[in-house]
C-alpha positions as CSV (number, residue, x, y, z in Angstrom):
1,X,94.5,200.2,95.0
2,X,95.5,199.5,98.6
3,X,92.8,201.7,100.0
4,X,90.2,200.0,97.9
5,X,91.2,196.5,99.3
6,X,91.0,197.5,103.0
7,X,87.4,198.8,102.8
8,X,85.9,195.5,101.9
9,X,87.9,193.8,104.6
10,X,86.6,196.2,107.2
11,X,83.0,195.6,106.1
12,X,83.5,191.8,106.4
13,X,84.9,192.2,109.9
14,X,81.9,194.3,111.1
15,X,79.5,191.8,109.6
16,X,81.2,188.9,111.4
17,X,81.0,190.8,114.7
18,X,77.3,191.5,114.3
19,X,76.6,187.8,113.5
20,X,78.6,186.8,116.6
21,X,76.5,189.2,118.8
22,X,73.3,187.9,117.3
23,X,74.1,184.3,118.1
24,X,75.1,185.2,121.6
25,X,71.8,187.0,122.2
26,X,69.7,184.2,120.8
27,X,71.0,181.7,123.4
28,X,69.5,183.6,126.4
29,X,65.8,182.7,126.0
30,X,66.7,179.0,125.5
31,X,68.6,178.9,128.7
32,X,65.9,180.7,130.5
33,X,63.2,178.2,129.4
34,X,65.4,175.2,130.4
35,X,66.1,176.8,133.8
36,X,62.4,177.5,134.3
37,X,61.5,173.9,133.4
38,X,63.8,172.6,136.0
39,X,62.1,174.7,138.8
40,X,59.3,172.8,140.8
41,X,55.8,174.1,140.3
42,X,53.7,174.5,143.5
43,X,50.4,173.9,141.7
44,X,51.5,170.6,140.2
45,X,51.8,169.2,143.8
46,X,48.0,169.7,144.5
47,X,45.8,166.8,143.4
48,X,42.3,167.8,142.3
49,X,39.6,165.8,144.1
50,X,35.8,165.7,144.1
51,X,34.7,165.9,147.8
52,X,31.3,165.4,149.4
53,X,29.8,165.8,152.9
54,X,28.7,162.5,154.6
55,X,24.9,162.3,155.3
56,X,22.9,159.6,157.2
57,X,20.3,158.0,155.0
58,X,18.8,154.8,153.9
59,X,20.8,152.7,151.4
60,X,17.7,151.8,149.4
61,X,15.2,154.7,149.2
62,X,11.6,154.1,150.2
63,X,9.2,153.6,147.3
64,X,6.9,156.5,146.5
65,X,3.2,155.9,146.1
66,X,0.6,158.3,144.7
67,X,-2.9,159.0,145.7
68,X,-5.5,161.7,145.7
69,X,-6.8,163.9,148.5
70,X,-10.4,163.6,149.7
71,X,-12.4,165.0,152.7
72,X,-11.9,163.1,155.9
73,X,-15.6,162.3,155.7
74,X,-18.5,163.2,153.4
75,X,-22.1,163.7,154.8
76,X,-25.1,163.4,152.5
77,X,-27.7,165.8,153.6
78,X,-31.2,164.3,152.8
79,X,-34.8,165.3,153.4
80,X,-36.8,163.3,156.0
81,X,-40.1,164.5,154.8
82,X,-42.1,165.1,151.6
83,X,-42.6,168.7,150.4
84,X,-41.6,171.5,148.2
85,X,-38.1,172.9,148.8
86,X,-38.6,176.6,149.6
87,X,-35.0,177.8,150.1
88,X,-31.4,176.6,149.6
89,X,-28.9,179.5,149.9
90,X,-25.7,177.5,149.5
91,X,-23.6,176.5,146.5
92,X,-20.6,174.3,145.9
93,X,-17.5,175.6,147.7
94,X,-19.5,177.4,150.4
95,X,-18.5,176.8,154.0
96,X,-21.3,175.8,156.5
97,X,-21.2,175.5,160.3
98,X,-22.7,172.7,162.3
99,X,-26.3,173.4,163.4
100,X,-26.8,176.0,160.7
101,X,-30.2,175.9,158.8
102,X,-29.2,175.3,155.2
103,X,-32.6,174.7,153.6
104,X,-36.4,174.9,154.3
105,X,-39.2,172.6,153.2
106,X,-42.9,173.6,153.0
107,X,-44.4,172.6,156.4
108,X,-48.1,173.7,156.1
109,X,-49.5,170.1,156.3
110,X,-47.1,169.3,159.1
111,X,-48.3,172.4,161.0
112,X,-51.9,171.4,160.7
113,X,-51.1,167.9,161.9
114,X,-49.3,169.4,164.9
115,X,-52.3,171.6,165.8
116,X,-54.7,168.7,165.6
117,X,-52.5,166.7,167.9
118,X,-52.3,169.5,170.4
119,X,-56.1,170.0,170.3
120,X,-56.5,166.3,171.0
121,X,-54.1,166.6,173.9
122,X,-56.2,169.3,175.4
123,X,-59.3,167.1,175.2
124,X,-57.5,164.2,176.8
125,X,-56.3,166.4,179.7
126,X,-59.9,167.5,180.2
127,X,-61.0,163.9,180.5
128,X,-58.2,163.3,183.0
129,X,-59.3,166.2,185.1
130,X,-62.9,164.9,185.1
131,X,-61.8,161.5,186.1
132,X,-59.8,162.9,188.9
133,X,-62.9,164.9,190.0
134,X,-64.9,161.7,189.9
135,X,-62.4,159.8,192.1
136,X,-62.5,162.7,194.6
137,X,-66.3,162.5,194.8
138,X,-66.1,158.7,195.2
139,X,-63.6,159.0,198.0
140,X,-65.9,161.5,199.7
141,X,-68.8,159.0,199.4
142,X,-66.5,156.3,201.0
143,X,-65.9,158.5,204.0
144,X,-69.6,159.2,204.3
145,X,-70.4,155.5,204.0
146,X,-67.9,154.7,206.7
147,X,-69.5,157.1,209.1
148,X,-73.0,155.8,208.3
149,X,-71.7,152.2,208.9
150,X,-70.1,153.2,212.2
151,X,-73.3,154.9,213.3
152,X,-75.5,152.0,212.2
153,X,-73.3,149.4,214.0
154,X,-73.3,151.5,217.1
155,X,-77.1,151.8,217.0
156,X,-77.5,148.1,216.5
157,X,-75.2,147.3,219.5
158,X,-77.2,149.7,221.7
159,X,-80.6,148.3,220.5
160,X,-79.4,144.8,221.0
161,X,-78.4,145.6,224.6
162,X,-81.8,147.1,225.3
163,X,-83.5,144.1,223.7
164,X,-81.7,141.8,226.1
165,X,-82.8,144.0,229.0
166,X,-86.4,143.8,227.7
167,X,-86.6,147.5,227.1
168,X,-87.5,147.2,223.4
169,X,-89.0,144.7,221.1
170,X,-87.2,142.3,218.9
171,X,-88.5,144.0,215.8
172,X,-86.8,147.3,216.6
173,X,-83.6,145.4,217.2
174,X,-83.9,143.6,213.8
175,X,-84.5,146.9,212.1
176,X,-81.3,148.3,213.6
177,X,-79.4,145.2,212.5
178,X,-80.7,145.6,208.9
179,X,-79.7,149.2,208.8
180,X,-76.1,148.3,209.8
181,X,-75.9,145.6,207.2
182,X,-77.2,148.1,204.5
183,X,-74.6,150.6,205.5
184,X,-71.9,148.0,205.3
185,X,-73.1,147.0,201.8
186,X,-73.2,150.7,200.8
187,X,-69.6,151.1,201.9
188,X,-68.6,148.2,199.8
189,X,-70.3,149.6,196.7
190,X,-68.7,153.0,197.3
191,X,-65.2,151.4,197.6
192,X,-65.8,149.6,194.3
193,X,-66.7,152.9,192.7
194,X,-63.5,154.4,193.9
195,X,-61.6,151.5,192.3
196,X,-63.5,152.1,189.0
197,X,-62.7,155.8,189.1
198,X,-59.0,155.1,189.8
199,X,-58.9,152.9,186.7
200,X,-60.6,155.6,184.7
201,X,-57.9,158.1,185.9
202,X,-55.2,155.7,185.0
203,X,-56.7,155.3,181.5
204,X,-57.0,159.0,181.1
205,X,-53.4,159.5,182.2
206,X,-52.3,156.9,179.6
207,X,-54.3,158.7,176.8
208,X,-52.6,162.0,177.9
209,X,-49.2,160.5,177.8
210,X,-49.8,158.9,174.4
211,X,-51.1,162.1,173.0
212,X,-48.1,164.0,174.3
213,X,-46.0,161.5,172.4
214,X,-48.1,162.2,169.3
215,X,-47.6,166.0,169.7
216,X,-43.9,165.5,170.2
217,X,-43.6,163.4,167.1
218,X,-45.6,165.9,165.1
219,X,-43.5,168.7,166.4
220,X,-40.3,166.8,165.6
221,X,-41.6,165.9,162.2
222,X,-42.3,169.5,161.5
223,X,-38.8,170.4,162.6
224,X,-37.5,168.3,159.8
225,X,-38.8,171.0,157.5
226,X,-35.7,172.9,158.6
227,X,-32.7,171.1,157.2
228,X,-29.7,171.6,159.4
229,X,-26.1,170.9,158.7
230,X,-24.9,168.0,160.9
231,X,-21.2,169.0,160.6
232,X,-18.9,171.9,159.9
233,X,-17.6,171.6,156.4
234,X,-17.7,172.6,152.7
235,X,-20.4,172.0,150.2
236,X,-18.9,169.6,147.6
237,X,-22.1,168.7,145.7
238,X,-25.5,170.2,145.2
239,X,-28.3,167.9,143.8
240,X,-31.5,170.0,143.8
241,X,-32.8,173.5,143.6
242,X,-35.5,175.5,145.4
243,X,-39.0,174.8,144.1
244,X,-38.4,171.1,143.5
245,X,-40.7,168.6,145.1
246,X,-38.6,166.3,147.3
247,X,-39.4,162.9,148.9
248,X,-38.2,161.4,152.2
249,X,-34.6,160.3,151.6
250,X,-34.0,162.7,148.7
251,X,-30.5,164.1,148.7
252,X,-30.2,167.8,148.8
253,X,-26.4,168.3,149.0
254,X,-23.1,166.8,150.2
255,X,-20.8,168.4,152.8
256,X,-17.2,167.4,153.1
257,X,-15.3,167.6,156.4
258,X,-11.9,169.1,155.6
259,X,-10.7,169.5,159.1
260,X,-8.5,166.5,158.2
261,X,-7.7,165.1,154.7
262,X,-7.4,161.5,153.8
263,X,-5.4,160.0,151.0
264,X,-6.1,156.6,149.5
265,X,-3.1,154.9,147.9
266,X,-2.5,151.4,146.7
267,X,0.5,149.4,148.0
268,X,1.9,146.1,146.9
269,X,1.2,143.0,148.9
270,X,5.0,142.6,149.2
271,X,5.1,145.8,151.3
272,X,2.1,145.0,153.5
273,X,4.3,143.6,156.3
274,X,6.1,146.9,156.6
275,X,3.0,149.0,157.2
276,X,0.8,149.2,160.3
277,X,-2.0,151.4,161.7
278,X,-0.7,154.6,163.2
279,X,2.6,154.5,161.3
280,X,4.0,157.9,160.2
281,X,3.9,158.8,156.6
282,X,5.7,161.6,154.6
283,X,3.3,163.3,152.2
284,X,4.0,165.8,149.5
285,X,1.4,167.5,147.4
286,X,2.2,168.7,143.9
287,X,0.0,171.8,144.7
288,X,2.4,172.7,147.5
289,X,5.8,171.3,146.4
290,X,7.8,173.1,149.1
291,X,5.8,171.7,152.0
292,X,6.2,168.2,153.5
293,X,3.4,167.0,155.6
294,X,3.5,164.2,158.2
295,X,0.5,162.0,158.3
296,X,-0.4,158.6,159.7
297,X,-1.9,155.4,158.5
298,X,-5.5,155.4,159.5
299,X,-6.9,152.2,157.9
300,X,-5.6,149.2,155.9
301,X,-8.1,147.4,153.7
302,X,-8.5,143.7,154.7
303,X,-8.7,142.7,151.0
304,X,-6.5,143.1,148.0
305,X,-7.5,143.6,144.3
306,X,-7.7,140.1,142.8
307,X,-6.0,141.2,139.6
308,X,-3.3,143.8,140.6
309,X,-2.8,142.4,144.2
310,X,-2.7,146.0,145.4
311,X,-4.1,146.9,148.8
312,X,-5.8,150.2,149.5
313,X,-4.3,152.1,152.5
314,X,-6.0,155.2,154.0
315,X,-3.7,158.0,155.2
316,X,-4.9,161.0,157.2
317,X,-3.0,164.3,157.2
318,X,-3.8,167.6,159.0
319,X,-5.3,170.4,156.9
320,X,-3.4,173.4,158.2
321,X,-5.1,176.7,157.3
322,X,-7.7,174.6,155.3
323,X,-5.7,175.0,152.1
324,X,-5.9,171.4,151.0
325,X,-8.9,170.6,148.9
326,X,-10.2,167.4,147.2
327,X,-8.6,165.6,144.2
328,X,-5.0,166.9,144.7
329,X,-2.2,164.6,143.6
330,X,-0.3,163.3,146.7
331,X,3.0,161.5,146.8
332,X,3.5,159.2,149.8
333,X,6.5,157.6,151.5
334,X,6.0,155.3,154.5
335,X,8.6,155.9,157.2
336,X,10.5,152.9,158.4
337,X,12.1,151.9,161.7
338,X,15.3,150.9,159.9
339,X,18.3,152.9,161.3
340,X,19.8,155.5,158.9
341,X,23.6,155.2,158.4
342,X,26.2,157.2,156.4
343,X,25.9,156.3,152.7
344,X,28.7,157.0,150.3
345,X,29.4,156.1,146.6
346,X,31.5,153.0,146.1
347,X,34.0,155.1,144.2
348,X,35.1,156.7,147.5
349,X,36.4,153.3,148.8
350,X,40.2,153.1,148.3
351,X,40.7,149.4,147.6
352,X,38.4,149.2,144.6
353,X,40.9,146.8,142.9
354,X,39.7,144.2,145.4
355,X,36.2,142.9,145.9
356,X,34.2,145.0,148.3
357,X,32.0,142.8,150.6
358,X,29.6,143.4,153.5
359,X,31.1,143.6,157.0
360,X,34.6,144.1,155.5
361,X,37.0,146.9,156.3
362,X,38.6,149.5,154.0
363,X,39.6,153.1,154.0
364,X,38.5,156.5,152.7
365,X,40.2,159.9,152.6
366,X,38.8,162.7,154.7
367,X,39.4,166.3,153.6
368,X,41.2,168.4,156.2
369,X,41.5,172.2,156.0
370,X,44.0,174.1,158.1
371,X,43.8,177.8,157.2
372,X,44.4,178.0,153.4
373,X,46.0,174.6,153.2
374,X,43.8,171.6,152.3
375,X,45.1,168.0,152.8
376,X,43.6,164.5,153.1
377,X,43.7,161.9,155.9
378,X,43.2,158.2,155.4
379,X,40.4,156.9,157.6
380,X,39.6,153.3,158.3
381,X,35.9,152.3,157.9
382,X,33.7,149.3,158.3
383,X,31.4,148.5,155.3
384,X,27.8,147.4,155.7
385,X,25.3,146.7,153.0
386,X,26.0,147.4,149.3
387,X,23.5,148.4,146.7
388,X,23.1,150.6,143.7
389,X,26.8,151.4,143.6
390,X,26.6,152.8,147.1
391,X,27.8,151.4,150.4
392,X,26.6,151.7,154.0
393,X,29.3,152.8,156.5
394,X,28.9,151.1,159.9
395,X,31.8,152.9,161.5
396,X,34.7,155.3,160.8
397,X,32.7,158.0,159.0
398,X,30.3,160.4,160.7
399,X,27.6,162.6,159.3
400,X,29.2,166.0,158.4
401,X,32.6,164.6,157.5
402,X,34.1,165.9,154.2
403,X,35.4,162.9,152.3
404,X,36.9,162.3,148.8
405,X,34.6,160.8,146.3
406,X,37.3,160.6,143.5
407,X,40.7,162.0,142.6
408,X,42.7,162.4,139.4
409,X,45.8,160.9,141.1
410,X,46.5,158.4,143.9
411,X,46.3,159.9,147.4
412,X,48.2,159.4,150.6
413,X,48.1,160.8,154.1
414,X,48.8,164.5,154.3
415,X,48.8,165.0,150.5
416,X,47.8,168.5,149.5
417,X,44.6,168.6,147.4
418,X,42.5,171.1,145.6
419,X,38.7,170.7,145.7
420,X,37.0,170.6,142.3
421,X,34.1,172.8,141.3
422,X,31.8,169.8,141.9
423,X,32.8,169.4,145.5
424,X,30.8,170.0,148.6
425,X,32.8,172.0,151.1
426,X,32.7,171.7,154.9
427,X,34.3,173.8,157.6
428,X,34.6,170.8,159.9
429,X,38.2,170.1,160.9
430,X,39.2,166.6,161.8
């Protein structure tokens, strides 16, 4: 009986010991958790911030206008004569050089007219040659008449002397006098003839000059049968075909000068005072989205639309590599003389609990990086204009500075921070 009682007691004792050991082991994880909770965590000391890099810009972006590209100038090539179009070896999109023959009109009638004018010129030149020969003959007669007059006057003087001496009769003397008078009259007539021949030569020369002008006009008119490109450009329109009968003034094709490209855009009358001739313009074409082109204001229309109050403005841009064609959509921004300043969101200002006004002072936090450690530094700033939840910084913040836009906790000088995934990073140390 005694042995039977001791066995249950021993079992109870062993069970109590095991229970005590189990309770003792269960208390260790609890103490470890409490101890670990009392240890400071390094990561909890870093404040997560959104940072950005300061850039100089305009507080209010310039308005964007749209327009379409067009050739710098368009030349309408027209016929100056009537005739049948014989050839036209160009089509839309073809490039043509200045001075190149681009078409030919039938010139048979013009050729006949030219030949007739040249034949008449030959006749007129022959008449001029005859007139010059006549005047040469008349001048020879003048010289002959002068000699005869000199001889007759000399004979008369000699006869008159002999008559005074009584060597000859008065009748012989009178005959010598009459002969001298006749020679004098003959010289006068001959001189008049020379004058007449000179006038004939002058008239013949005038007819020759006039006929030369006729020949030149006929030759020039015939040259119009060859239609020549007045500029270097691209054919943008073709209005007729070979074989058609054309009249003077009939359009054959249009050539566009794409050495430069112009854009016509409409601006509000409220913006007119900000735009002037020669002003720089930023142009982007949807056809070439990665390319920004700098153009200039070439012309401002003197009149606005009566209904919309919009004013046409012509902008000229270079056509590099001649890639820009006609009718492309262009987006235009007019550059301004306004100075660009650092622009930051209003959320970056520290004293947002107070009203932020122009020309006031405040602070922002600048991100500083020293090795692997990132902290913030409070920086005093002067606030300029305010618009669209953004502020203009007049001083205290420079382009390239890395500043805090927002944080999940209040910040102070030297506080460690961690940049969020949305942050812009900068290697600049302050």
